[in-house]
C-alpha positions in Angstrom: 0.0 0.0 0.0 1.1 3.7 -0.3 3.9 4.6 2.1 2.0 7.4 3.7 -1.7 8.4 4.1 -1.0 11.5 1.9 0.2 9.2 -0.9 -3.0 7.2 -0.6 -5.1 10.3 -0.8 -3.1 11.5 -3.8 -3.5 8.3 -5.7 -7.3 8.2 -5.0 -7.5 11.8 -6.4 -5.5 10.8 -9.4 -8.1 8.0 -10.0 -10.9 10.5 -9.6 -9.3 12.7 -12.3 -8.9 9.7 -14.6 -12.4 8.4 -14.1 -14.0 11.8 -14.5 -12.1 12.3 -17.7 -13.2 9.0 -19.1 -16.9 10.1 -18.8 -16.3 13.0 -21.1 -16.3 12.4 -24.8 -13.0 13.9 -26.1 -11.0 13.5 -22.9 -8.9 10.5 -22.0 -8.1 9.1 -18.5 -4.7 8.4 -20.0 -4.2 12.1 -20.5 -4.9 12.7 -16.8 -2.4 10.0 -15.9 0.2 11.8 -18.1 -0.5 15.2 -16.6 -0.2 14.0 -13.0 3.0 12.1 -13.8 2.1 8.5 -13.3 1.5 7.3 -16.9 4.5 5.1 -17.5 4.3 3.7 -14.0 0.6 2.9 -14.6 1.2 1.1 -17.9 4.0 -1.0 -16.4 1.8 -1.7 -13.3 -1.1 -2.9 -15.6 1.3 -5.1 -17.6 2.6 -6.7 -14.4 -1.0 -7.3 -13.2 -1.8 -8.9 -16.5 1.2 -11.2 -16.2 0.1 -12.1 -12.6 -3.4 -13.0 -13.9 -2.0 -15.2 -16.8 0.3 -17.0 -14.3 -2.7 -17.8 -12.2 -4.6 -19.2 -15.2 -1.6 -21.4 -15.9 -1.6 -22.5 -12.3 2.1 -21.4 -12.2 2.4 -20.6 -8.5 6.1 -19.5 -8.6 5.5 -17.1 -11.6 2.3 -15.8 -10.0 4.2 -15.0 -6.7 6.9 -13.3 -8.7 4.5 -11.2 -10.7 2.4 -10.4 -7.6 5.4 -8.8 -5.9 6.1 -6.8 -9.1 2.7 -5.2 -9.1 2.6 -1.8 -7.3 -0.7 -2.5 -5.5 -0.2 0.7 -3.5 -0.7 2.6 -6.8 -3.3 0.3 -8.5 -5.8 -0.2 -5.6 -6.4 3.5 -4.7 -6.4 4.5 -8.4 -9.1 1.9 -9.2 -11.1 3.1 -6.2 -10.9 6.7 -7.4 -11.8 5.7 -11.0 -14.8 3.6 -9.9 -16.2 6.4 -7.7 -15.6 9.0 -10.4 -17.3 6.9 -13.0 -20.4 6.4 -10.8 -20.6 10.1 -9.8 -19.5 11.5 -13.1 -22.1 9.6 -15.0 -24.7 11.7 -13.1 -22.9 15.0 -12.9 -20.8 15.6 -16.0 -23.3 15.0 -18.8 -25.7 17.7 -17.5 -22.8 20.1 -17.3 -21.8 19.3 -20.8 -25.4 19.8 -22.0 -25.8 23.1 -20.1 -22.4 24.7 -21.0 -21.1 22.7 -24.0 -18.8 25.4 -25.5 -17.4 26.5 -22.1 -16.7 23.0 -20.9 -15.1 22.0 -24.2 -13.0 25.1 -24.1 -11.7 24.2 -20.6 -10.8 20.7 -21.6 -9.4 21.9 -25.0 -6.8 24.0 -23.1 -6.1 21.3 -20.6 -5.5 18.6 -23.2 -3.5 21.0 -25.5 -1.1 21.7 -22.7 -0.6 18.0 -22.1 1.1 17.9 -25.5 4.2 19.3 -23.7 4.6 16.3 -21.5 5.4 13.6 -24.1 7.1 16.2 -26.4 9.7 17.1 -23.9 10.4 13.4 -23.1 11.6 12.8 -26.7 15.4 12.7 -26.3 16.2 12.9 -30.0 14.0 14.2 -32.8 14.4 12.3 -36.1 12.5 12.3 -39.4 11.0 8.9 -38.5 9.7 10.1 -35.2 8.2 13.2 -36.8 6.5 10.9 -39.4 5.1 8.7 -36.6 3.7 11.8 -34.9 2.1 13.2 -38.0 0.6 9.8 -39.0 -0.9 9.4 -35.5 -2.2 13.0 -35.6 -4.0 12.4 -38.9 -5.4 9.1 -37.7 -6.7 10.6 -34.5 -8.2 13.6 -36.4 -10.1 11.3 -38.7 -11.2 9.0 -35.9 -12.6 11.8 -33.8 -14.6 12.9 -36.9 -16.6 9.7 -36.9 -20.4 10.4 -36.3 -22.0 9.1 -33.1 -24.2 6.0 -33.5 -27.5 5.6 -31.7 -28.2 2.1 -30.4 -31.1 2.0 -28.0 -30.7 -1.6 -26.8 -27.2 -3.0 -27.6 -26.7 -6.8 -27.3 -24.2 -8.0 -24.7 -21.8 -9.2 -27.3 -21.7 -5.7 -28.8 -21.1 -4.3 -25.3 -18.3 -6.8 -24.7 -16.3 -6.0 -27.8 -17.1 -2.2 -27.7 -15.7 -2.1 -24.1 -12.6 -4.1 -25.2 -11.9 -1.4 -27.9 -12.8 1.6 -25.8 -10.6 0.6 -22.8 -7.6 0.8 -25.1 -8.4 4.4 -25.8 -9.0 5.1 -22.2 -5.3 4.4 -21.4 -4.0 6.2 -24.5 -3.5 10.0 -23.9 -5.5 12.0 -26.3 -7.9 9.3 -27.6 -11.1 9.3 -25.6 -12.7 6.1 -24.6 -16.0 7.8 -24.1 -15.8 9.2 -27.6 -15.2 5.7 -29.0 -18.2 4.5 -27.0 -20.2 7.2 -28.8 -18.9 6.1 -32.2 -19.7 2.5 -31.4 -23.2 3.4 -30.2 -23.1 2.4 -26.6 -22.1 5.6 -24.7 -25.6 6.5 -23.6 -26.7 2.9 -22.8 -23.5 2.6 -20.7 -24.3 5.7 -18.7 -27.9 4.5 -18.2 -26.6 1.1 -17.1 -24.3 2.7 -14.5 -27.0 5.0 -13.2 -29.5 2.2 -13.0 -27.0 -0.4 -11.7 -27.9 -2.9 -14.5 -25.4 -5.5 -13.3 -25.7 -7.8 -16.4 -24.7 -5.0 -18.7 -22.1 -3.6 -16.2 -20.4 -6.9 -15.7 -20.3 -7.7 -19.4 -18.7 -4.3 -20.0 -16.1 -4.9 -17.3 -15.3 -8.3 -18.8 -14.7 -6.8 -22.2 -12.7 -4.0 -20.7 -10.5 -6.5 -18.8 -9.8 -8.5 -22.0 -8.9 -5.4 -24.0 -6.8 -3.9 -21.2 -4.9 -7.2 -20.8 -3.9 -7.3 -24.4 -3.2 -3.6 -24.9 -1.4 -2.8 -21.6 1.2 -5.5 -22.4 1.8 -4.2 -25.9 2.1 -0.6 -24.7 4.5 -1.5 -21.9 6.8 -3.2 -24.5 6.7 -0.1 -26.7 7.5 2.2 -23.8 10.4 0.0 -22.8 12.0 -0.7 -26.2 10.7 2.1 -28.4 10.3 4.9 -25.9 11.0 8.0 -28.1 8.9 6.6 -31.0 6.0 5.9 -28.6 6.3 9.4 -27.1 6.1 10.8 -30.7 3.0 8.8 -31.3 1.4 10.1 -28.1 2.1 13.7 -29.2 0.4 13.0 -32.5 -2.6 11.3 -30.9 -3.2 14.1 -28.5 -2.8 16.8 -31.2 -5.2 15.0 -33.6 -7.7 14.2 -31.0 -8.1 17.9 -30.1 -10.7 18.0 -32.9 -13.1 16.3 -30.5 -12.8 19.1 -28.0 -13.2 22.1 -30.4 -16.0 24.1 -28.8 -18.0 24.8 -31.9 -19.3 22.0 -34.0 -22.0 21.5 -36.6 -24.0 18.4 -37.7 -21.9 15.2 -38.0 -19.1 16.7 -35.9 -18.2 19.3 -38.6 -15.9 22.0 -37.2 -17.0 25.6 -37.5 -16.3 29.1 -36.2 -18.5 30.6 -33.4 -21.7 32.2 -34.6 -23.3 35.5 -33.4 -24.6 35.0 -29.9 -22.5 32.1 -29.0 -20.1 32.4 -26.0 -16.5 33.3 -27.0 -14.8 35.1 -24.2 -15.8 32.5 -21.5 -14.5 29.8 -23.8 -11.2 31.5 -24.4 -10.8 32.3 -20.7 -11.5 28.7 -19.6 -9.2 27.3 -22.3 -6.4 29.5 -21.0 -7.3 28.4 -17.4 -7.0 24.8 -18.4 -3.8 25.3 -20.3 -2.3 27.4 -17.5 -3.2 24.8 -14.8 -1.3 22.1 -16.6 1.7 24.3 -17.3 1.7 25.4 -13.6 1.5 21.7 -12.5 4.5 20.8 -14.7 6.5 23.8 -13.5 5.9 23.4 -9.8 5.7 19.6 -9.6 8.0 17.9 -12.0 6.8 14.3 -12.3 8.7 11.4 -10.8 8.5 9.8 -14.2 10.7 12.4 -15.7 13.4 11.4 -13.2 13.3 7.8 -14.2 15.8 6.3 -16.6 14.1 5.0 -19.6 15.3 3.0 -22.6 14.9 5.0 -25.8 14.7 3.5 -29.2 13.6 4.2 -32.7 
């Protein structure tokens, strides 16, 4: 467990930030993890937890014991508690705020996510043409992905819920790409919020099972990339965050078309909140350099 009560509270709050972000289409819990400085630790922790689970399935007691000790449960448990609480509360609180103040809320998160670009960008030790190309390709891909129209599925089958959750959870741990946005594109965002609010356990457990499968596969891959291709992975994250800003542009038309503000729409509050979000992240980076930046990482192409 965390070494101090303060660390416990801090990790729970980090989980609250991540869970709250995952409720908002266009914002990723992975972005929050990146901002508060636990992203790479989190990915490695998830990969270790997956290895522990696989060892249990193989009935390999020695390997399970080894992987168990490698998992930083003091980080994982409070994070999961914070995420679960934020998802349950956020499902009731955040959508009404987004409906009541759509432009202002999007402006706030646009600034926050835009500032988070600085984090992976400054962790690239050497800029090369290949890494620039990777970043541009990921930016284009994220821009196109966030332009997908939302589907409306009133009563999704459990098989659809399972596979949609497996895909969306990958986005939830990727900075920039929003799991909630993918749930919208796959047609189960609203049904999922309704299931959480109504505690429909069949739906919720199916969603959790799909998320567990997707997370198991993707966390292991991401951990390998961060370990062996660190700079290239950071370049990809920069591109993903930049391209996914499309989903947070405050002014949109039908089918997610981007547009400029029209007469009568709020502009000054949007700009102010965007600057507040941007400034908050920059201040956090300036005053509290993350522990991750002090770690030695293996960089590769």
